[in-house]
VMD Tcl script that draws the C-alpha trace (Angstrom):
set ca {
  {-24.36 -17.10 25.90}
  {-25.50 -18.85 22.74}
  {-24.30 -17.34 19.48}
  {-26.78 -16.74 16.74}
  {-26.37 -18.92 13.69}
  {-27.87 -16.05 11.69}
  {-25.01 -13.73 12.62}
  {-22.47 -16.38 11.62}
  {-24.28 -17.11 8.39}
  {-24.61 -13.43 7.45}
  {-20.91 -12.94 8.19}
  {-19.98 -15.79 5.87}
  {-22.28 -14.37 3.18}
  {-20.63 -10.94 3.50}
  {-17.18 -12.50 3.20}
  {-18.15 -14.67 0.23}
  {-19.92 -11.82 -1.57}
  {-16.94 -9.53 -1.04}
  {-14.53 -12.17 -2.30}
  {-16.75 -12.71 -5.34}
  {-16.91 -8.97 -6.01}
  {-13.13 -8.62 -5.79}
  {-12.66 -11.52 -8.22}
  {-15.30 -10.22 -10.64}
  {-13.90 -6.69 -10.66}
  {-10.29 -7.79 -11.01}
  {-10.64 -10.74 -13.35}
  {-13.66 -9.88 -15.48}
  {-14.55 -6.18 -15.40}
  {-11.07 -4.67 -15.69}
  {-9.96 -6.82 -18.66}
  {-13.17 -6.02 -20.53}
  {-12.99 -2.28 -19.86}
  {-9.33 -2.06 -20.85}
  {-9.69 -4.20 -23.98}
  {-12.60 -2.51 -25.72}
  {-10.68 -2.59 -29.00}
  {-11.24 -6.36 -29.13}
  {-14.96 -6.07 -28.35}
  {-16.21 -2.85 -29.94}
  {-15.84 -2.27 -33.67}
  {-17.22 1.18 -34.29}
  {-16.19 2.92 -31.07}
  {-12.94 2.56 -29.15}
  {-12.18 3.76 -25.65}
  {-8.59 4.83 -25.06}
  {-6.69 3.69 -21.96}
  {-7.19 7.00 -20.15}
  {-10.98 6.94 -20.51}
  {-11.10 3.23 -19.66}
  {-9.16 4.14 -16.52}
  {-11.73 6.81 -15.70}
  {-14.49 4.20 -15.99}
  {-12.62 1.70 -13.81}
  {-11.80 4.45 -11.32}
  {-15.49 5.23 -10.93}
  {-16.33 1.53 -10.55}
  {-13.71 1.14 -7.82}
  {-14.79 4.40 -6.18}
  {-18.33 3.06 -5.86}
  {-17.03 -0.32 -4.71}
  {-15.09 1.48 -1.97}
  {-18.35 2.14 -0.13}
  {-18.93 -1.60 0.12}
  {-15.32 -2.09 1.20}
  {-15.82 0.36 4.09}
  {-18.87 -1.64 5.20}
  {-16.83 -4.84 4.92}
  {-14.01 -3.43 7.07}
  {-16.49 -2.28 9.73}
  {-18.37 -5.60 9.71}
  {-15.21 -7.72 9.93}
  {-13.89 -5.57 12.77}
  {-17.15 -5.70 14.73}
  {-17.73 -9.43 14.22}
  {-14.17 -10.46 15.02}
  {-14.06 -8.28 18.15}
  {-17.28 -9.89 19.37}
  {-15.93 -13.37 18.65}
  {-12.71 -12.47 20.48}
  {-14.75 -11.32 23.46}
  {-16.61 -14.65 23.43}
  {-13.27 -16.42 23.65}
  {-12.95 -17.58 20.07}
  {-9.30 -16.77 19.47}
  {-7.48 -18.13 16.46}
  {-4.18 -17.01 14.94}
  {-5.25 -17.60 11.34}
  {-8.47 -15.66 11.83}
  {-6.64 -12.84 13.58}
  {-4.05 -12.47 10.83}
  {-6.53 -12.76 7.98}
  {-9.10 -10.42 9.55}
  {-6.46 -7.77 10.29}
  {-5.26 -8.18 6.72}
  {-8.81 -7.80 5.36}
  {-9.39 -4.63 7.37}
  {-5.97 -3.15 6.56}
  {-6.10 -3.88 2.82}
  {-9.72 -2.71 2.63}
  {-8.91 0.61 4.21}
  {-5.72 1.04 2.18}
  {-7.61 0.41 -1.04}
  {-10.60 2.60 -0.21}
  {-8.97 5.41 1.72}
  {-5.54 5.64 0.10}
  {-5.18 4.07 -3.33}
  {-8.56 4.84 -4.89}
  {-8.56 8.55 -3.93}
  {-4.95 9.00 -5.07}
  {-5.65 7.33 -8.41}
  {-8.80 9.42 -8.92}
  {-6.91 12.61 -8.02}
  {-4.17 11.82 -10.52}
  {-6.73 10.99 -13.21}
  {-8.35 14.37 -12.60}
  {-5.01 16.02 -13.45}
  {-5.16 14.59 -16.96}
  {-3.50 12.06 -19.24}
  {0.04 13.19 -18.45}
  {-0.37 12.45 -14.74}
  {-1.56 8.92 -15.47}
  {1.53 8.23 -17.56}
  {3.96 9.09 -14.77}
  {6.03 6.65 -12.75}
  {4.22 7.76 -9.60}
  {0.86 6.76 -11.06}
  {2.28 3.44 -12.26}
  {3.63 2.70 -8.78}
  {0.38 3.64 -7.04}
  {-1.60 1.56 -9.54}
  {0.70 -1.44 -9.05}
  {0.41 -1.12 -5.26}
  {-3.39 -0.95 -5.51}
  {-3.47 -4.08 -7.67}
  {-1.24 -5.90 -5.18}
  {-3.43 -4.68 -2.32}
  {-6.54 -5.96 -4.12}
  {-4.94 -9.39 -4.58}
  {-3.96 -9.56 -0.91}
  {-7.54 -8.58 -0.03}
  {-8.88 -11.44 -2.12}
  {-6.55 -13.98 -0.53}
  {-7.30 -12.69 2.97}
  {-11.05 -12.85 2.38}
  {-10.74 -16.40 1.10}
  {-8.63 -17.54 4.06}
  {-10.93 -15.81 6.56}
  {-14.02 -17.36 4.96}
  {-12.57 -20.88 4.93}
  {-11.27 -20.65 8.50}
  {-14.56 -19.25 9.84}
  {-16.45 -21.95 7.97}
  {-14.24 -24.65 9.50}
  {-14.63 -23.22 12.99}
  {-18.39 -22.95 12.57}
  {-18.47 -26.60 11.57}
  {-16.64 -27.67 14.73}
  {-18.76 -25.65 17.18}
}
mol new
graphics top color blue
foreach p $ca { graphics top sphere $p radius 0.5 }
foreach p [lrange $ca 0 end-1] q [lrange $ca 1 end] { graphics top cylinder $p $q radius 0.2 }
display resetview
């Protein structure tokens, strides 16, 4: 059965767009939101309120992450069924799905719940640990997306 180049191309676009979104949110949006004192002169946003803004951004981004996890799972299962088995793709796709679901279903809700409790909850060690774990998870997601994209691109080139 002949695979559709459109399915492969759309998969690569989804991976690239997701990688781009992760990089933009982590490297550009977060530093701007948390450093408003260097940008704004008349109005400053404290760390707690900046965290509320970032929490809402990541909460909305979680919807896309769920779609990504579903799409990666479906596409990779279909490719596995067609006999395209590769260790690098398997490891990176499992990593993408796992880190996506951890970020969207575990870290984001926990951070939002703690933010809803007030400033004191966001200054606790528990919040700091959850936040650190979510940042690490986001970095692993970015690396996994990049590896999966490159490997799929290389395999597409050889078929």
